[in-house]
C-alpha positions in Angstrom: 97.5 87.1 118.2 95.4 88.6 120.9 94.3 86.5 123.9 90.6 86.8 122.8 91.4 85.6 119.3 93.5 82.8 120.7 90.7 81.7 122.9 88.3 81.7 119.9 90.7 79.6 117.8 91.1 77.1 120.7 87.3 76.9 121.0 86.9 76.3 117.3 89.4 73.5 117.4 87.5 71.9 120.3 84.2 72.3 118.3 85.8 70.7 115.2 87.0 67.8 117.4 83.5 67.4 118.8 81.8 67.4 115.3 84.5 65.0 113.9 83.7 62.5 116.7 81.3 59.7 116.1 79.7 59.4 112.7 77.3 62.2 111.8 76.6 60.5 108.5 74.7 57.8 110.4 72.8 60.4 112.4 71.9 62.4 109.3 70.7 59.3 107.5 68.1 58.8 110.2 66.9 62.4 109.7 67.1 62.4 105.9 63.3 62.4 105.4 62.9 65.4 107.6 65.6 67.2 105.7 63.9 66.5 102.4 60.6 67.8 103.9 62.5 70.9 104.9 63.9 71.4 101.4 60.4 70.9 99.8 59.3 74.1 101.4 62.0 76.2 99.8 61.2 76.8 96.1 64.1 77.4 93.7 64.8 77.1 90.0 67.2 74.7 88.3 70.6 76.4 88.0 70.2 78.2 91.4 73.6 78.8 93.0 73.1 77.3 96.4 75.4 77.2 99.4 74.8 74.5 102.0 76.4 76.0 105.0 77.6 73.7 107.8 76.6 71.0 105.4 77.6 67.9 107.5 77.5 64.9 105.1 75.1 66.7 102.7 71.6 66.1 103.9 70.6 69.4 102.1 73.2 69.4 99.4 72.1 66.2 97.7 68.4 66.7 97.4 69.1 70.2 96.2 71.5 69.0 93.6 69.0 66.3 92.4 66.5 69.2 92.0 68.9 71.0 89.7 70.7 73.5 91.9 74.4 74.2 91.5 75.5 73.3 95.0 78.5 74.1 97.2 78.7 72.6 100.6 81.1 73.7 103.4 81.6 72.4 106.9 84.1 72.9 109.7 84.5 69.1 110.2 86.8 67.5 107.5 85.6 64.0 108.3 82.1 64.9 107.1 83.3 66.7 104.0 85.2 63.5 103.0 82.0 61.5 103.5 80.0 64.0 101.4 82.5 63.9 98.6 82.5 60.1 98.5 78.7 60.0 98.4 78.6 62.7 95.6 81.0 60.6 93.5 79.1 57.4 94.2 75.8 59.0 93.2 77.3 60.8 90.2 76.2 64.3 91.5 78.2 67.4 90.7 78.4 69.0 94.2 81.5 70.9 95.4 82.4 70.3 99.0 85.1 71.9 101.1 86.2 72.6 104.6 85.1 76.1 105.7 84.2 78.4 108.6 80.7 79.9 108.8 82.3 83.0 110.4 84.8 83.6 107.6 83.6 82.2 104.3 86.0 82.1 101.4 83.5 83.3 98.8 83.1 86.7 97.1 80.1 89.0 97.9 76.9 87.9 96.2 78.3 84.5 95.2 75.0 82.6 95.8 71.3 82.9 95.1 70.3 80.8 98.1 72.2 80.2 101.3 70.8 77.4 103.5 71.9 76.0 106.8 69.9 73.3 108.5 70.8 72.8 112.2 74.4 73.7 111.3 75.6 77.3 111.4 73.7 77.8 114.6 76.6 76.0 116.4 79.3 78.5 115.4 80.6 80.5 118.4 80.1 84.0 117.1 76.6 84.4 115.7 76.9 88.0 114.6 79.7 87.0 112.3 77.7 84.1 111.0 74.8 86.5 110.2 77.1 88.9 108.5 78.7 86.3 106.4 75.5 84.5 105.3 74.1 87.9 104.1 77.4 88.9 102.5 77.8 85.9 100.2 74.1 86.0 99.1 73.2 88.2 96.2 70.7 91.1 96.7 67.2 89.6 96.3 68.5 86.2 97.2 67.5 84.3 100.3 69.1 83.1 103.5 67.3 80.1 105.0 68.0 78.5 108.3 66.5 75.6 110.3 67.4 76.0 114.0 66.5 74.0 117.0 64.3 75.9 119.4 65.2 76.2 123.1 61.8 74.9 124.1 61.7 72.0 121.6 62.9 68.4 122.2 66.5 68.8 121.0 66.8 72.0 123.0 65.8 70.0 126.0 68.3 67.3 125.1 71.1 69.8 125.0 70.0 71.3 128.3 70.0 67.8 129.8 73.5 67.2 128.7 74.6 70.7 130.0 73.5 69.8 133.5 76.2 67.1 133.5 78.8 68.7 131.2 78.6 72.5 131.1 79.0 74.0 127.6 81.9 76.4 126.7 81.5 79.7 128.5 83.0 81.7 125.6 80.0 81.4 123.3 76.3 82.2 123.6 73.9 79.2 123.5 73.4 77.9 119.9 69.7 77.6 120.9 69.3 81.3 120.7 69.1 80.9 116.9 65.8 79.2 117.6 64.4 82.3 119.5 62.4 84.7 117.3 63.4 87.8 119.1 67.1 87.0 118.9 66.9 86.2 115.2 65.2 89.5 114.6 68.1 91.2 116.4 70.7 89.4 114.4 69.2 89.6 110.9 66.4 92.2 110.6 68.7 95.2 109.9 70.7 93.1 107.3 67.7 91.9 105.2 64.7 93.3 103.4 62.2 90.7 104.6 62.2 88.1 107.5 59.8 85.3 108.0 60.0 83.0 111.1 57.9 79.9 111.4 58.1 77.1 114.0 57.9 73.6 112.4 57.7 70.0 113.6 60.9 68.0 112.8 60.2 64.3 113.4 62.6 61.7 114.8 61.8 58.1 114.0 63.8 55.1 115.1 63.0 51.4 114.8 64.1 50.7 118.4 63.2 51.9 121.9 64.4 55.1 123.7 67.1 53.2 125.6 68.7 52.1 122.3 68.3 55.7 120.8 70.4 57.0 123.7 73.1 54.4 122.8 72.8 55.3 119.1 73.5 59.0 120.0 76.3 58.0 122.4 78.1 56.1 119.6 77.4 58.3 116.6 76.5 61.9 117.7 79.6 63.9 118.4 78.3 66.2 121.2 76.8 63.3 123.2 79.8 61.1 122.6 82.2 63.8 123.8 80.0 64.7 126.8 80.1 61.1 128.0 83.8 60.8 127.4 84.4 63.7 129.9 82.6 61.9 132.7 83.5 59.0 135.0 81.5 55.8 135.1 78.9 57.1 137.5 78.6 60.4 135.7 78.1 58.5 132.4 75.4 56.4 133.9 73.6 59.5 135.3 73.7 61.3 131.9 72.4 58.2 130.1 69.6 57.8 132.6 68.5 61.4 132.2 68.7 61.2 128.4 66.7 58.0 128.3 64.0 59.5 130.6 63.8 62.5 128.2 63.3 60.3 125.2 60.8 58.1 127.1 58.8 61.2 128.2 58.5 62.5 124.6 58.1 59.2 122.8 54.7 59.0 121.0 55.2 55.4 119.8 53.9 52.4 121.8 55.2 49.5 119.7 58.8 49.3 120.9 60.0 52.0 118.5 60.6 55.7 119.0 58.8 58.6 117.5 59.5 62.1 118.8 58.5 65.4 117.4 61.3 67.9 117.7 60.9 71.6 116.8 62.9 73.9 114.5 62.5 77.6 113.8 62.5 78.1 110.1 64.1 81.4 109.1 63.6 82.8 105.6 65.3 86.1 104.9 65.4 88.1 101.6 68.7 90.0 101.3 68.8 93.7 100.6 
């Protein structure tokens, strides 16, 4: 194995550990209404072969399955795949879930009519490979749809705030570049017949104040949990303070709850 490939594999193991930390199912549950709203803008027929790429615990897979799609979900984090399978069984939905790598999908060319990734595949370390794989497994005339945090939006600012305290891995470009129109054009335009990019509001609503939101993310959201774990006591306090100030500055609620409007770049590409 080359040194470069070894470095990538080591990085992926660290990313897997990060996303396996906490409980993304709890985080996703709080964002479920926004995910359903995202799905409502993507028309498809019953029987559509749909891949939920970097599916987490299934926030896209389940509403799609309820609407009649034949859904397959893959994610790098086995913990979330286990949760998704358990939920699928509990709800009696026929969804196939498996551990998988967005840079090296196990499916044949043209296996799906619709490939969707909502704030998921943007975090893979080699975006060119992700772009190639999404297009490869989608049939000609099918669609690749992404929802990606923008660098300027609230979550982009949250990641930048954490990065001031805990620098991200140097081996990979910023995931937030998937939320930049020019970069998405560079990665996808030569691979697809049509590309539409739209910025959308993605609301966050919590029934508690920003200080408790920060603790919610510290407990349940892998990247925040892992960032705090790398810091000493004073460093943790400083990161918590900066994150709380960010949530306070963007909070539009005035009743002791939290309402923040984040932003995604919605990407809809028709495959050649």
